[in-house]
N, C-alpha and C positions, 0 to 999 in steps of 0.2 A: 506494501499500505504506501508506503514512506517515497517507495520510488515509482508509483504511480503520479502521488505527488508530486513530487520531484518536479519530473517531463512536465502535467498542466504550469506547474509556475514560468517556469522557461518561456513558453506554447503562451500561453495568457498573455501574459511580461512585453514576450518576445512583440506578437500581433498588434499591442495596443500599438511600443514604442512603432514599429513601426507605421501602424496610421497615424499614428501625427502625427509624426518624421514628411509622408511624404503628404502633409496635409503644411503643416509649419511651415516648409519653402512655399506657401501659397493660399495662404488665411485669406485673398478677393473671391478665391473660386468656393469656398466655403461660403464667407460671406451671400455668394449668391445662395449659396445652394439653399440657405438659413430663410432670407429671399423666397424661394420660392419657394417651402416650404411652409410661412409664415403669408402666403401667397390668402386674394379671396379662393380661391378653385381648390386648394389642396385644408387648411388646415381655420383658414379665416381668420383670421391674425395681424393681421395688417399695423396696427401700431405695435409690432414692433417691428416693423422691417425696416428704421433708423436705429432699430440695434443689432439685427445683424451682425456689424462687422464683431463690435462688442463679446455678442455670444461666439460667434466664431473663435476668439481669441482663445476664450475661456476654457470652451473645447478643448481646441487643441493643447493647447499648455496643460491640463486634465488628464486629458487623456492620454497625451506621454508621459509625460510626469508620476504618473502614478502607474503606470506600467515598469519606466525604472525601479518604482520604491518596490514593485512586487520581487524583480526579477533581484535587488537586494537584501532581499526576503526581513528587511526591517517594517514595524510596526503591521504584522503581516493586517490582524484585524478590523483594524480602520481602512485601508488599503484592500479589501479583500469587501468589505459594507461598500466604500464606495466606486470599486467594480459595479457591483452586483448595479449599483442601482442607476447607476450609466449604462450597461445592457441593459436593463431592462427598457428606460428610455424611448436611450435605439432602437429592443425589439419590435415594443411598441410603432415608432414612425416606421417601420417598414416594414410593420407589417400590415401598415396605415395604407405606407404605396405599393405596395403588390396588393393588396385585396382592393382598394378600390383601384387599382389604376394609376393615379395619380401625381408619382415620378417615377419615374423612370431607372433615375440612375442615385440611386440614397448620396454617393459622395463619399463610400468611409476610404473607400482606401485613395479620396482627391480622385486628378487621370491618369494616376498612374493602373492602375489596376480598373477595370471594368462590371463591374457583379450586375448582377437585374436585382428587382427585392427582396423574389422568394429567393434567392442564394445568400441574400444578406441573411432575411428572418431568417436561417437556420444557421447562416453560420454564430451566428446571435445566442441563437440555442445552444448550438456548439457550446461558446465564450457560457454559458447566463451556466450548462452543464455542470462543465472546465469549476468555475467559480465556487458555487454549491459540496463539490468534489473538494476542495480545497476550506470550504469556509468548514466542513462538520470535518476535520482534519490539523485546523490549523497549527496547534504546536507541533506539526512536522515539517514546518519553514523556518527556517532560521534564518539569522542575518550577516550573510560571507563580513562580513567587517563589524569593527568592535563599531558602542555610539556612532562617536566621532566622525570618524574615518564617511561611517554611512550622510551624516547628519554633514561634511564638509563635502561628499562628491551632488548627494541633490542638492548642495545651493549652486554647487559651482557649474550642472546642467544645467541646471535654472536660472539662473543670468546668461546665460552663452544662450539658452533660448529665446527666452526675451531681446537682445538681442539680435538673431536674427527672425526676430516678430518685427521687430523695427526695422529691421538693416529690408530684409523684403520689399514692407509698406511703402519706404523711401522708394525705390527702385524694379524692383522688376524679382520676379521668386528667380531664389537661380537656382531652384533645377528644377524644366518648363516638360511635361510628358504631353501637350496639345502638342493638337495635329501642324501646326503656328512655327512651330518651339526656331532659335536660326539651324541653317541648314537646313530644310525642307523648301520642298518644287511645294508649290501650289497646286500649279496645271497637275502637275504629276498626283498632285496630294483628290486630285476631281479625278481622277480617271476610274474606270469602272472592271474590275479584274474580273475575270475569268468564272470565280463564286461566283458570280451578282449580288454580289453583297452591295450596299453603301457605300462608296467614298467615303473615309472619312474628314475630308471636309467636301462637302455634299452643298453647301448655302452662300455662296461668295459669291456676290455680282460686286458692284459699283454704280452704277443706274443714278443719270442726269432726267432730264425731262421727258429722255429721246430712243434711250436705249442703255441699252450692258456694255459698261467699258473696259467692264474688266476684259478680256483679253487681249484688248489693244496694249489694256497699263500692265497687262503678265507679260509682253513681250520687250517690254522696256526698259532698255540694256542702267538708266538711272529713277528710281526714282526714292518717292519719299512719301509715303502717308500718316495724314498726318492725322488718329483715331479719337474720335471723338463721340463714346457710345452715346450718351446723353449731356444734351449742352445743362440744363438744368442741374444735372448730379456733377458737372464739369468742373473742375478748380476755375475760377478764375484765373487763381493770380499766373498759373501759366499763361496765360495767353502769350503777354508784353513775350515772354523768351522761345514760344512758338515761333510770335511772327519774326522777329531775329535770327534766331533760326533757318526760319522758310526761306527768308529774302537773300543771308549765306547760301545754303541749299539752290536759290535757285538762278542763282550768281558763277556759281559750279558746273553749270550744265547739267541741274536733274531738277526733273519732272514730278511737282509738288503737289500734291492729292486728301481736301480732311475725304474723313470719313464715317458716315454719321444719321443715327433711326431721330435724328429730330426732326420737326418740321422746319422745312425750309425757307416759309417767314425766317423764323427764329434763331435759323444759321444763316440768313441773308443780315440780321437784326447783329450779329455778334459777330459778319465779317465784315460789317461796315465800318463799326468799335469800336475792333481791334486791331483794327487796319490789316487784317490777313488780307494775303498773296497768293489766295489758291480759291478754286471754288469747293464748294464741299458734295460729294456724291453720295448714296444713300442706297443702303446698307441695315441687313437686318441687327441688333443690338446684341443678340443673343453673339452672332459670328463677333462682332466685332470686340464682346468681347472674354474673346475664346479669346483671340486674334492677339488685344495687349488688355494687362492687370492695371492699365491705368489708361484717366481720364486730366485734360488727353494722353495718350501719349504718342509713340515718332514706333517705322520700322520703316523699315533701309531693305526693297526687292533688290533684285537682281537677275531681272530676265524668269521674270517668278520664281524663283529664287530669295528663302529668306536669310539675312544679312547681317541683320542687327533689331533689337528693340532695345525704349530703352524709354525712362521716364521723366516727364519732361525737364524735370528738375538737373536732369545729367547731358541739359539739349547740349550745353556747352561743352560735351565731354565728346563729341562725334564727328568724327574725321572724313572730311568732304576731297572726297577723293574729285 
């Protein structure tokens, strides 16, 4: 029994650390998932949407830290009870998503691994079963270090995770699991494979009033896309920096376009107000959020290949050839 408890501790702890880590490098992705759950069509708790980012950060830190503490074997009972509460919440959400077909991807492993709601539900059932086993045999879980060493390790990890969260919010995710990662070619990502599955990139377009300009833009050698998925939610402080960067890019021979899901009239007013030297094209908001975790953000393309992505505060660090 002790061996089974030991294996369960390692498995559950590693699972929570991995799940927390893949979300830690991209907390904005978890924010979007919370917003989806809080929406009217799912849990109908739209009053919580403004707090989605805070919820995502708290959940990520709780998930990864509880996993580490369990692996260390420190404070076993309180850690296991906390994991049980967390897993029970996840169990309800995934059952709700699966049964009512509300959220097709729960985001439990971020964008790293995609599971169906039912797969995620049964994963949570397994985790709860193992946690209950460990609670029943909590006496078999011993700390692998002294109390002071365990506390020091815990504090060190927590501080490093806090800094990582701050860094990726100011800049961009340090690991990108999405189909718009640097080095990916958008045109290739839009092609259908022989297996008939939907391409990883299936909703990319850049429309003006007449047509989709995406094929033309993806064929160009030097392209800058300024991503503003929602003008209302954009950091207005960034538009001065974006204007200065766009002017430099145009002078270097880049074709610069804005991409947004906001209304045309609002975009025209913003263009005039901030003296932006480019026109906006329309694209789906979800696609834009997937492309760059910034608002406004910057994407550099070379014949459809993504060669760089930045949040607007890093615009002055971009090297234009």
